[in-house]
TORKOL-4160 file (C-alpha; in steps of 0.2 Angstrom, whole numbers, padded with zeros to 4 digits, m for minus):
192
<pt num="1" X="0684" Y="m0608" Z="m0152"/>
<pt num="2" X="0693" Y="m0604" Z="m0167"/>
<pt num="3" X="0712" Y="m0608" Z="m0159"/>
<pt num="4" X="0729" Y="m0598" Z="m0165"/>
<pt num="5" X="0738" Y="m0611" Z="m0173"/>
<pt num="6" X="0725" Y="m0617" Z="m0186"/>
<pt num="7" X="0731" Y="m0605" Z="m0199"/>
<pt num="8" X="0740" Y="m0608" Z="m0210"/>
<pt num="9" X="0760" Y="m0604" Z="m0205"/>
<pt num="10" X="0771" Y="m0607" Z="m0222"/>
<pt num="11" X="0759" Y="m0601" Z="m0236"/>
<pt num="12" X="0746" Y="m0590" Z="m0237"/>
<pt num="13" X="0731" Y="m0587" Z="m0228"/>
<pt num="14" X="0714" Y="m0589" Z="m0238"/>
<pt num="15" X="0699" Y="m0577" Z="m0236"/>
<pt num="16" X="0688" Y="m0592" Z="m0228"/>
<pt num="17" X="0704" Y="m0598" Z="m0219"/>
<pt num="18" X="0704" Y="m0583" Z="m0211"/>
<pt num="19" X="0686" Y="m0578" Z="m0207"/>
<pt num="20" X="0685" Y="m0599" Z="m0199"/>
<pt num="21" X="0700" Y="m0594" Z="m0187"/>
<pt num="22" X="0690" Y="m0576" Z="m0180"/>
<pt num="23" X="0672" Y="m0580" Z="m0181"/>
<pt num="24" X="0668" Y="m0563" Z="m0191"/>
<pt num="25" X="0648" Y="m0567" Z="m0197"/>
<pt num="26" X="0649" Y="m0558" Z="m0214"/>
<pt num="27" X="0632" Y="m0546" Z="m0213"/>
<pt num="28" X="0624" Y="m0539" Z="m0230"/>
<pt num="29" X="0632" Y="m0529" Z="m0239"/>
<pt num="30" X="0651" Y="m0534" Z="m0234"/>
<pt num="31" X="0661" Y="m0535" Z="m0249"/>
<pt num="32" X="0671" Y="m0551" Z="m0248"/>
<pt num="33" X="0680" Y="m0546" Z="m0266"/>
<pt num="34" X="0687" Y="m0532" Z="m0250"/>
<pt num="35" X="0693" Y="m0541" Z="m0238"/>
<pt num="36" X="0702" Y="m0553" Z="m0250"/>
<pt num="37" X="0711" Y="m0536" Z="m0259"/>
<pt num="38" X="0714" Y="m0532" Z="m0244"/>
<pt num="39" X="0719" Y="m0546" Z="m0233"/>
<pt num="40" X="0732" Y="m0550" Z="m0248"/>
<pt num="41" X="0739" Y="m0534" Z="m0249"/>
<pt num="42" X="0744" Y="m0537" Z="m0232"/>
<pt num="43" X="0750" Y="m0553" Z="m0234"/>
<pt num="44" X="0762" Y="m0545" Z="m0250"/>
<pt num="45" X="0769" Y="m0530" Z="m0238"/>
<pt num="46" X="0768" Y="m0536" Z="m0222"/>
<pt num="47" X="0781" Y="m0548" Z="m0214"/>
<pt num="48" X="0768" Y="m0564" Z="m0209"/>
<pt num="49" X="0776" Y="m0567" Z="m0191"/>
<pt num="50" X="0768" Y="m0548" Z="m0192"/>
<pt num="51" X="0756" Y="m0552" Z="m0196"/>
<pt num="52" X="0750" Y="m0566" Z="m0185"/>
<pt num="53" X="0761" Y="m0559" Z="m0170"/>
<pt num="54" X="0746" Y="m0557" Z="m0154"/>
<pt num="55" X="0740" Y="m0544" Z="m0150"/>
<pt num="56" X="0746" Y="m0544" Z="m0129"/>
<pt num="57" X="0732" Y="m0530" Z="m0124"/>
<pt num="58" X="0714" Y="m0525" Z="m0128"/>
<pt num="59" X="0712" Y="m0519" Z="m0146"/>
<pt num="60" X="0695" Y="m0509" Z="m0149"/>
<pt num="61" X="0700" Y="m0517" Z="m0167"/>
<pt num="62" X="0700" Y="m0535" Z="m0162"/>
<pt num="63" X="0689" Y="m0546" Z="m0165"/>
<pt num="64" X="0680" Y="m0555" Z="m0149"/>
<pt num="65" X="0686" Y="m0572" Z="m0154"/>
<pt num="66" X="0698" Y="m0583" Z="m0154"/>
<pt num="67" X="0718" Y="m0575" Z="m0152"/>
<pt num="68" X="0720" Y="m0558" Z="m0155"/>
<pt num="69" X="0734" Y="m0558" Z="m0170"/>
<pt num="70" X="0739" Y="m0543" Z="m0181"/>
<pt num="71" X="0730" Y="m0547" Z="m0196"/>
<pt num="72" X="0713" Y="m0545" Z="m0186"/>
<pt num="73" X="0716" Y="m0528" Z="m0180"/>
<pt num="74" X="0722" Y="m0520" Z="m0199"/>
<pt num="75" X="0706" Y="m0532" Z="m0206"/>
<pt num="76" X="0692" Y="m0524" Z="m0192"/>
<pt num="77" X="0698" Y="m0506" Z="m0194"/>
<pt num="78" X="0690" Y="m0504" Z="m0211"/>
<pt num="79" X="0673" Y="m0505" Z="m0219"/>
<pt num="80" X="0672" Y="m0518" Z="m0228"/>
<pt num="81" X="0653" Y="m0512" Z="m0235"/>
<pt num="82" X="0664" Y="m0499" Z="m0243"/>
<pt num="83" X="0676" Y="m0500" Z="m0261"/>
<pt num="84" X="0693" Y="m0506" Z="m0253"/>
<pt num="85" X="0709" Y="m0505" Z="m0267"/>
<pt num="86" X="0729" Y="m0506" Z="m0270"/>
<pt num="87" X="0731" Y="m0488" Z="m0274"/>
<pt num="88" X="0748" Y="m0479" Z="m0280"/>
<pt num="89" X="0755" Y="m0460" Z="m0268"/>
<pt num="90" X="0762" Y="m0454" Z="m0282"/>
<pt num="91" X="0774" Y="m0442" Z="m0275"/>
<pt num="92" X="0773" Y="m0424" Z="m0267"/>
<pt num="93" X="0753" Y="m0432" Z="m0264"/>
<pt num="94" X="0750" Y="m0425" Z="m0248"/>
<pt num="95" X="0745" Y="m0437" Z="m0230"/>
<pt num="96" X="0741" Y="m0433" Z="m0213"/>
<pt num="97" X="0740" Y="m0443" Z="m0198"/>
<pt num="98" X="0730" Y="m0444" Z="m0181"/>
<pt num="99" X="0744" Y="m0447" Z="m0166"/>
<pt num="100" X="0741" Y="m0442" Z="m0148"/>
<pt num="101" X="0742" Y="m0425" Z="m0142"/>
<pt num="102" X="0758" Y="m0429" Z="m0133"/>
<pt num="103" X="0770" Y="m0437" Z="m0145"/>
<pt num="104" X="0785" Y="m0428" Z="m0147"/>
<pt num="105" X="0786" Y="m0419" Z="m0164"/>
<pt num="106" X="0796" Y="m0435" Z="m0176"/>
<pt num="107" X="0806" Y="m0430" Z="m0197"/>
<pt num="108" X="0797" Y="m0450" Z="m0195"/>
<pt num="109" X="0778" Y="m0456" Z="m0197"/>
<pt num="110" X="0775" Y="m0467" Z="m0182"/>
<pt num="111" X="0759" Y="m0477" Z="m0188"/>
<pt num="112" X="0752" Y="m0485" Z="m0202"/>
<pt num="113" X="0736" Y="m0476" Z="m0206"/>
<pt num="114" X="0737" Y="m0461" Z="m0213"/>
<pt num="115" X="0723" Y="m0449" Z="m0223"/>
<pt num="116" X="0717" Y="m0434" Z="m0232"/>
<pt num="117" X="0722" Y="m0420" Z="m0228"/>
<pt num="118" X="0703" Y="m0412" Z="m0229"/>
<pt num="119" X="0697" Y="m0427" Z="m0218"/>
<pt num="120" X="0692" Y="m0425" Z="m0197"/>
<pt num="121" X="0700" Y="m0436" Z="m0185"/>
<pt num="122" X="0680" Y="m0439" Z="m0180"/>
<pt num="123" X="0677" Y="m0449" Z="m0195"/>
<pt num="124" X="0691" Y="m0459" Z="m0192"/>
<pt num="125" X="0685" Y="m0469" Z="m0176"/>
<pt num="126" X="0697" Y="m0458" Z="m0168"/>
<pt num="127" X="0697" Y="m0456" Z="m0150"/>
<pt num="128" X="0700" Y="m0439" Z="m0142"/>
<pt num="129" X="0718" Y="m0436" Z="m0135"/>
<pt num="130" X="0724" Y="m0442" Z="m0149"/>
<pt num="131" X="0721" Y="m0425" Z="m0162"/>
<pt num="132" X="0738" Y="m0420" Z="m0165"/>
<pt num="133" X="0740" Y="m0417" Z="m0182"/>
<pt num="134" X="0756" Y="m0424" Z="m0196"/>
<pt num="135" X="0759" Y="m0419" Z="m0211"/>
<pt num="136" X="0768" Y="m0431" Z="m0224"/>
<pt num="137" X="0772" Y="m0429" Z="m0241"/>
<pt num="138" X="0777" Y="m0446" Z="m0252"/>
<pt num="139" X="0796" Y="m0443" Z="m0255"/>
<pt num="140" X="0798" Y="m0464" Z="m0266"/>
<pt num="141" X="0780" Y="m0470" Z="m0272"/>
<pt num="142" X="0773" Y="m0483" Z="m0261"/>
<pt num="143" X="0758" Y="m0494" Z="m0265"/>
<pt num="144" X="0743" Y="m0492" Z="m0252"/>
<pt num="145" X="0726" Y="m0499" Z="m0244"/>
<pt num="146" X="0713" Y="m0486" Z="m0247"/>
<pt num="147" X="0695" Y="m0489" Z="m0240"/>
<pt num="148" X="0687" Y="m0484" Z="m0227"/>
<pt num="149" X="0687" Y="m0483" Z="m0206"/>
<pt num="150" X="0676" Y="m0494" Z="m0199"/>
<pt num="151" X="0667" Y="m0489" Z="m0184"/>
<pt num="152" X="0673" Y="m0492" Z="m0168"/>
<pt num="153" X="0674" Y="m0495" Z="m0147"/>
<pt num="154" X="0689" Y="m0488" Z="m0142"/>
<pt num="155" X="0695" Y="m0487" Z="m0124"/>
<pt num="156" X="0711" Y="m0484" Z="m0113"/>
<pt num="157" X="0710" Y="m0495" Z="m0100"/>
<pt num="158" X="0719" Y="m0485" Z="m0083"/>
<pt num="159" X="0712" Y="m0495" Z="m0067"/>
<pt num="160" X="0694" Y="m0506" Z="m0063"/>
<pt num="161" X="0686" Y="m0494" Z="m0055"/>
<pt num="162" X="0684" Y="m0481" Z="m0068"/>
<pt num="163" X="0680" Y="m0497" Z="m0078"/>
<pt num="164" X="0666" Y="m0499" Z="m0070"/>
<pt num="165" X="0662" Y="m0481" Z="m0072"/>
<pt num="166" X="0662" Y="m0476" Z="m0093"/>
<pt num="167" X="0648" Y="m0480" Z="m0106"/>
<pt num="168" X="0650" Y="m0493" Z="m0119"/>
<pt num="169" X="0643" Y="m0478" Z="m0128"/>
<pt num="170" X="0654" Y="m0463" Z="m0123"/>
<pt num="171" X="0669" Y="m0475" Z="m0133"/>
<pt num="172" X="0661" Y="m0480" Z="m0150"/>
<pt num="173" X="0666" Y="m0469" Z="m0161"/>
<pt num="174" X="0661" Y="m0468" Z="m0178"/>
<pt num="175" X="0670" Y="m0470" Z="m0194"/>
<pt num="176" X="0666" Y="m0469" Z="m0215"/>
<pt num="177" X="0683" Y="m0457" Z="m0217"/>
<pt num="178" X="0693" Y="m0461" Z="m0232"/>
<pt num="179" X="0710" Y="m0471" Z="m0225"/>
<pt num="180" X="0728" Y="m0477" Z="m0232"/>
<pt num="181" X="0741" Y="m0488" Z="m0225"/>
<pt num="182" X="0756" Y="m0489" Z="m0228"/>
<pt num="183" X="0768" Y="m0502" Z="m0221"/>
<pt num="184" X="0785" Y="m0494" Z="m0219"/>
<pt num="185" X="0776" Y="m0475" Z="m0220"/>
<pt num="186" X="0798" Y="m0469" Z="m0215"/>
<pt num="187" X="0804" Y="m0477" Z="m0232"/>
<pt num="188" X="0789" Y="m0465" Z="m0241"/>
<pt num="189" X="0785" Y="m0452" Z="m0233"/>
<pt num="190" X="0796" Y="m0437" Z="m0225"/>
<pt num="191" X="0785" Y="m0424" Z="m0217"/>
<pt num="192" X="0780" Y="m0406" Z="m0223"/>
């Protein structure tokens, strides 16, 4: 089983090293070029300690092999059977994000995933209860990673009794919608 220490710590991670570390099996239709685009984008934009940070709680985006790190979560959120592109969002372009419904309104964007104003929650594998829409506009041009959202199992563990009564089928969400990843969005976006 892969272990955390197998990834290089002082140089960029190659796609082959990432695939070996996670045990990710490429299925027909998966684009290695798209995976490399995403991997390079994340390594260009996100500090290495953040990418290699272990994920301490179960994650719907993490592969169930080896140690789970933030980079695994980020890669799992993308459908690599669809195009993956580095694009620049221009001033006044607007994006929507979905947040938990209890979250207080904030001037600063939270999270890193955004979508078109016309996109619905159901196309982004976002769980029920995270349906509060926030609209932001670009105040400074920013490079984004544009991709399609992957399907995901999504769950919230509340107690052991509830786990036994929930069905995995009830926690499966379809993706397919277009999404944009923006690192440090507070530097580039403002509430619209």
